[in-house]
C-alpha positions in Angstrom: -0.1 0.2 0.0 1.5 3.3 -1.0 1.8 6.0 1.4 -0.7 8.4 2.5 -0.9 12.1 1.1 -0.5 14.8 3.5 -2.3 18.1 3.8 0.7 20.0 3.4 2.3 17.7 0.5 -0.6 18.2 -1.3 -1.4 22.5 -1.2 3.1 22.4 -1.6 2.4 20.4 -5.2 -0.3 22.3 -5.8 1.0 26.0 -4.6 5.4 25.5 -6.3 7.2 26.1 -8.1 3.8 28.1 -9.6 0.1 27.8 -8.2 -1.8 25.6 -9.3 -1.3 22.7 -12.4 -1.3 24.1 -15.8 0.2 27.3 -18.2 -0.4 28.4 -21.6 2.8 27.3 -24.5 2.6 27.8 -27.9 2.2 26.0 -31.2 4.1 28.3 -33.5 7.1 30.4 -33.4 7.4 34.5 -33.0 10.2 35.9 -33.2 10.5 37.6 -35.9 8.4 40.7 -37.2 7.0 38.4 -39.8 6.3 35.9 -37.6 4.3 38.9 -35.8 2.3 39.6 -39.1 1.6 36.2 -39.6 0.0 35.7 -35.9 -1.8 38.8 -35.8 -2.6 41.2 -38.0 -3.0 41.4 -41.1 -2.3 37.7 -41.8 -4.7 36.4 -39.2 -7.6 37.7 -41.2 -7.4 34.8 -44.0 -8.3 32.1 -41.5 -10.5 34.0 -39.9 -12.5 35.0 -43.5 -12.4 31.2 -43.9 -14.1 30.3 -40.9 -16.7 32.8 -41.6 -17.2 30.7 -45.5 -17.7 27.5 -43.1 -17.4 27.4 -39.8 -16.0 23.8 -40.0 -12.8 25.7 -41.0 -12.3 26.4 -37.1 -11.3 22.7 -37.2 -8.6 23.2 -39.2 -6.6 26.6 -38.8 -7.9 26.7 -35.2 -6.7 24.4 -31.5 -10.6 23.7 -31.7 -9.4 20.5 -33.2 -7.7 19.8 -29.7 -9.1 21.5 -27.1 -11.7 20.4 -24.3 -13.8 22.5 -21.8 -13.9 21.2 -18.2 -17.0 22.9 -17.1 -18.5 22.4 -13.4 -20.9 24.2 -10.9 -18.7 22.4 -8.3 -22.2 20.6 -7.1 -20.9 17.7 -6.2 -17.1 17.8 -6.2 -15.6 14.3 -5.7 -16.8 13.4 -2.0 -16.8 17.2 -0.9 -20.4 17.6 -1.6 -21.4 21.4 -3.2 -18.6 23.3 -2.4 -18.8 25.5 -4.9 -17.2 26.5 -8.5 -14.2 28.4 -7.5 -13.1 25.1 -4.6 -13.8 22.8 -7.4 -11.2 24.7 -9.7 -7.9 22.0 -8.4 -10.0 19.4 -9.7 -10.7 20.4 -12.8 -7.7 21.5 -12.9 -6.6 17.8 -12.0 -8.9 17.0 -14.5 -7.2 19.2 -17.6 -3.7 17.4 -16.5 -5.2 13.7 -17.2 -6.5 14.9 -20.5 -3.1 16.3 -21.3 -0.6 13.9 -20.1 -2.6 10.5 -21.3 -4.3 11.6 -24.4 -2.4 14.8 -25.3 -5.7 16.6 -25.5 -5.7 19.9 -24.4 -8.0 21.6 -22.3 -9.4 24.4 -20.3 -10.9 24.2 -17.1 -14.0 26.2 -16.6 -15.9 26.9 -13.1 -19.1 28.1 -13.5 -20.9 30.0 -10.7 -24.4 29.6 -11.8 -26.6 26.3 -10.3 -29.9 26.8 -12.4 -30.0 24.7 -15.0 -31.3 26.9 -17.5 -28.8 29.5 -17.5 -26.0 27.0 -17.0 -27.0 25.2 -20.1 -27.1 28.4 -22.1 -23.6 29.6 -20.6 -21.6 26.0 -21.9 -23.9 27.0 -25.2 -22.6 30.4 -25.3 -18.9 29.3 -25.0 -19.3 25.9 -27.3 -17.8 27.4 -30.9 -14.2 27.8 -28.6 -14.6 23.7 -28.1 -13.9 20.7 -30.0 -15.5 18.8 -26.8 -17.3 19.4 -23.2 -16.5 17.0 -20.2 -19.5 17.7 -17.4 -17.5 17.6 -13.9 -19.0 17.2 -11.2 -22.6 18.7 -11.3 -25.7 17.0 -8.8 -27.9 15.1 -9.7 -31.1 15.1 -11.0 -29.9 18.7 -12.7 -26.8 16.8 -14.0 -29.2 14.5 -16.3 -31.0 17.7 -18.2 -27.6 20.0 -18.4 -26.1 17.1 -20.0 -29.5 16.2 -22.5 -29.6 20.2 -23.4 -26.1 20.2 -24.4 -26.1 17.2 -26.4 -29.9 18.7 -28.4 -28.3 21.9 -28.9 -24.5 22.4 -29.6 -22.8 19.9 -32.1 -19.5 19.2 -30.1 -19.7 16.1 -28.5 -20.6 16.4 -24.4 -20.1 14.3 -22.0 -20.0 14.2 -17.9 -17.2 11.8 -17.1 -18.7 11.3 -13.7 -22.1 9.4 -15.3 -20.7 8.0 -18.2 -16.9 7.3 -17.3 -17.8 5.0 -14.5 -20.6 2.9 -17.1 -17.8 2.4 -19.6 -15.1 1.4 -17.3 -18.0 -1.1 -14.9 -19.4 -2.3 -18.1 -15.5 -3.0 -19.7 -14.9 -4.7 -15.6 -18.7 -6.7 -16.1 -18.1 -8.4 -19.4 -14.6 -9.8 -18.4 -16.2 -11.2 -15.3 -19.1 -12.8 -16.9 -16.4 -14.3 -18.8 -14.3 -15.7 -16.3 -16.8 -17.2 -14.3 -18.8 -18.5 -17.8 -22.3 -15.9 -17.5 -23.6 -14.3 -20.2 -25.1 -10.9 -19.4 -28.9 -11.4 -19.9 -28.6 -13.3 -17.6 -27.6 -11.7 -15.0 -29.3 -10.0 -11.7 -27.8 -7.0 -10.8 -28.2 -5.0 -8.4 -27.3 -1.3 -8.0 -26.7 0.6 -4.8 -27.5 3.8 -5.1 -29.7 6.4 -7.7 -27.5 8.8 -8.3 -25.9 9.8 -11.8 -23.3 7.4 -12.2 -25.6 4.5 -10.9 -28.6 5.4 -13.3 -26.3 5.5 -16.2 -24.5 2.0 -15.3 -27.5 0.7 -15.3 -28.2 2.1 -18.9 -25.6 1.0 -20.2 -25.5 -2.4 -19.3 -28.6 -1.9 -20.4 -28.3 -1.5 -23.7 -25.3 -4.5 -23.3 -27.9 -7.1 -22.3 -28.5 -6.7 -18.7 -32.3 -7.4 -18.1 -32.6 -8.0 -14.3 -31.9 -4.9 -12.7 -32.8 -3.5 -9.2 -31.8 -0.6 -7.9 -31.7 1.0 -4.5 -31.4 4.3 -3.1 -31.3 5.3 0.6 -35.1 4.3 1.3 -34.5 1.0 0.2 -35.4 -1.3 -2.8 -37.1 1.4 -5.7 -40.5 0.0 -6.6 -43.6 0.8 -8.3 -45.4 2.1 -5.1 -43.2 4.7 -3.7 -44.5 8.0 -4.1 -41.0 10.1 -3.9 -38.9 8.9 -7.0 -37.9 10.9 -9.6 -38.2 10.4 -13.1 -34.7 9.1 -13.4 -35.5 6.5 -10.2 -38.7 5.4 -12.1 -36.8 4.8 -15.3 -35.3 1.7 -13.1 -38.5 1.3 -11.0 -39.4 -2.7 -10.4 -43.5 -3.6 -9.8 -42.9 -5.4 -6.3 -41.3 -4.2 -2.9 -39.2 -6.3 -1.6 -36.2 -5.9 1.2 -33.0 -5.3 0.3 -32.0 -8.8 1.8 -34.9 -10.1 -0.6 -33.3 -7.5 -3.4 -30.0 -9.6 -3.1 -30.3 -12.7 -3.0 -29.4 -15.1 -5.9 -27.6 -12.0 -7.2 -25.2 -12.4 -9.7 -23.8 -8.7 -9.7 -24.0 -5.8 -7.0 -22.4 -2.5 -8.0 -21.8 0.1 -5.2 -22.4 3.9 -6.0 -23.1 5.0 -2.0 -21.1 5.0 0.9 -19.8 2.9 3.7 -22.1 -0.1 4.8 -24.8 0.4 2.8 -24.6 -3.3 1.7 -22.7 -6.1 4.3 -21.7 -9.4 4.6 -25.1 -10.0 5.8 -26.5 -9.5 1.7 -23.1 -11.3 0.1 -23.8 -14.7 1.9 -27.5 -14.9 0.1 -25.7 -14.0 -3.8 -24.7 -16.2 -5.7 -21.5 -18.4 -5.2 -19.5 -16.2 -7.6 -20.3 -12.9 -7.0 -19.0 -9.4 -9.1 -19.1 -7.0 -6.0 -18.0 -3.6 -7.6 -17.3 -1.6 -4.0 -16.6 1.6 -5.9 -17.4 4.3 -3.0 -14.2 6.0 -2.1 -11.6 6.8 -0.1 -14.0 4.0 1.6 -15.5 0.9 -0.1 -18.9 0.0 0.9 -17.5 -2.9 2.2 -13.4 -4.0 2.3 -12.6 -6.6 -0.6 -10.9 -9.3 2.2 -14.4 -9.0 4.1 -16.2 -9.9 0.6 -13.8 -12.9 -0.4 -13.9 -14.0 3.5 -17.9 -14.7 2.3 -17.4 -15.3 -1.1 -13.7 -16.6 -2.0 -14.7 -17.3 -5.6 -15.9 -13.2 -5.7 -14.2 -10.9 -8.3 -14.4 -7.5 -6.3 -13.4 -4.3 -8.0 -12.9 -1.1 -5.9 -12.6 2.3 -6.6 -9.4 2.5 -4.7 -5.6 2.1 -6.3 -4.2 -0.3 -3.7 -6.4 -3.1 -4.0 -7.3 -5.5 -7.2 -9.5 -4.2 -10.1 -9.6 -0.2 -9.6 -12.5 1.1 -11.8 -10.7 4.5 -12.5 -12.5 6.9 -15.2 -9.0 8.1 -16.0 -9.2 4.7 -17.9 -11.9 6.5 -20.4 -12.7 9.5 -20.6 -8.9 10.7 -22.3 -9.0 8.4 -24.7 -13.3 8.9 -25.2 -12.2 12.3 -26.0 -9.0 11.7 -28.3 -11.0 9.5 -30.6 -14.0 11.9 -30.5 -11.8 15.0 -31.3 -10.0 13.2 -34.2 -12.7 12.3 -36.0 -14.4 16.3 -35.5 -17.5 14.3 -34.2 -20.7 16.3 -33.1 -21.9 13.6 -30.3 -20.7 10.8 -27.6 -23.6 8.4 -28.2 -23.9 4.8 -27.0 -22.6 3.1 -29.8 -19.2 5.0 -28.8 -19.5 4.6 -25.4 -20.0 0.4 -25.5 -16.7 0.2 -28.3 -15.0 1.9 -25.8 -16.0 -0.2 -22.7 -15.3 -3.6 -25.3 -11.7 -2.0 -26.4 -11.1 -1.5 -22.1 -12.2 -5.4 -21.8 -9.7 -7.1 -24.8 -6.8 -5.2 -23.7 -6.9 -6.6 -20.2 -7.2 -10.2 -22.0 -3.8 -9.3 -23.5 -0.2 -10.1 -22.3 0.4 -6.8 -20.4 3.9 -5.1 -20.9 6.9 -4.5 -19.3 6.6 -1.4 -18.1 3.4 -1.7 -16.6 4.5 -5.0 -15.1 7.5 -3.2 -13.4 4.8 -1.1 -11.9 2.5 -3.1 -10.9 4.1 -6.8 -10.6 4.7 -9.9 -12.5 1.7 -11.5 -11.8 -0.7 -9.0 -14.0 -2.6 -11.7 -15.9 -6.4 -11.7 -17.1 -7.6 -13.8 -14.0 -10.1 -12.4 -11.3 -7.6 -10.1 -10.0 -7.8 -8.6 -13.1 -10.3 -7.8 -15.5 -9.7 -4.4 -16.7 -6.4 -3.2 -18.2 -4.0 -0.4 -15.3 -3.7 3.6 -16.3 -0.6 3.4 -17.4 -1.2 0.9 -20.2 0.4 2.8 -23.1 -1.8 0.7 -25.0 -5.1 2.3 -24.1 -4.8 5.3 -26.6 -4.7 2.9 -29.6 -7.9 0.9 -29.0 -10.0 3.3 -27.2 -9.7 6.4 -29.2 -9.7 3.9 -32.2 -12.6 1.8 -31.1 -14.5 5.5 -30.3 -13.4 7.4 -33.8 -14.5 4.4 -35.8 -18.0 3.8 -33.9 -18.4 7.5 -34.3 -17.7 6.9 -38.1 -19.7 4.4 -38.7 -22.5 5.4 -36.1 -22.8 8.9 -38.3 -22.1 11.5 -36.1 -18.2 12.4 -37.3 -18.1 15.3 -39.3 -14.8 13.2 -41.2 -16.2 11.1 -43.4 -13.0 9.0 -45.0 -11.4 7.0 -42.1 -8.9 4.3 -42.6 -8.9 2.7 -39.0 -5.4 1.1 -39.8 -3.8 4.5 -40.7 -5.4 5.9 -37.4 -4.0 3.5 -35.1 -0.5 4.0 -36.4 -0.6 7.8 -36.0 -1.7 7.0 -32.4 1.0 4.5 -31.8 3.5 7.1 -33.2 1.6 9.5 -29.8 3.2 6.9 -27.3 
């Protein structure tokens, strides 16, 4: 287990050598009078006029093609809750760093001091021409659903709320591989979802999209069922007909996805599940139930958490940098379910391949496709090739890419040169 991070260490990291984690660099030379004339007036007028004639030329003559906005209002930051827009800035800067380091995607973090859905959407829509994509981050449910839906409909660049879809994509990849290991089909699973927030709803939707049919969702008041009168429209989507206790819901379940808080399911619940359950306990930093407690009850279980010090870390950095990389490179207008499914299957497939020596050097020689290794590690450099190419190809095939002539083999080679 790695040494715990101290407050002093973290504050120093964010303050020195310069405050924050980002700065802007230039991509063209500016050393002569002629360079100045090209970069600004009069030369800059020519690309301006080309873009006026065809707005898509912005992808050709500006940084738009490789620029993502990381936007938050600070209403659901990590496990800290509603801490406000400016307090969320270190997280959004961190997200921008991950975009750059893992997928060479440039980004601006934008903290919007606005909680009204209509106003927030209007702000994002108004600034969208600057960017090739929008990553929504740490916006509380249920507002985040409406904000994302509206922006997907109203702007012509890909928009993704990573708290929802990143978790959905990575857990789906893990679910696909776990099913292969225990010899079960997705359509035969009984899945319990503990939590009914943004990530939980999105995960459940994606599980249905890949074939899962039997899903029971629980919120803080218990199983979500039709007799309850306190359900919003998002929870109603997963409401079941009959009322039952949480323990009864867990009986013979194959999967539990925890997106709640410590203790929302216990050893008693694990004890009534199937003999080889799949348990994703993703409350962070303290999972709903620790792996050792789960394995004590079901020693054949496949366990994943959100932590880096246990096997099978469900980490969104496996997804969002490479998903946006692929979407940006084909100038996609949106990120649709076909692209998200392509990402999940690409992640799942990569875990079955031989682990490179440099990854083993970091995490150990034991890494091989098994119950202890169902998803790749974040430092696997092949992620950008496999995920980005799968997402780009799905965008082209589903008709949301502006780029129509797409050579998948050539694109994979281009990505390999970025490593």
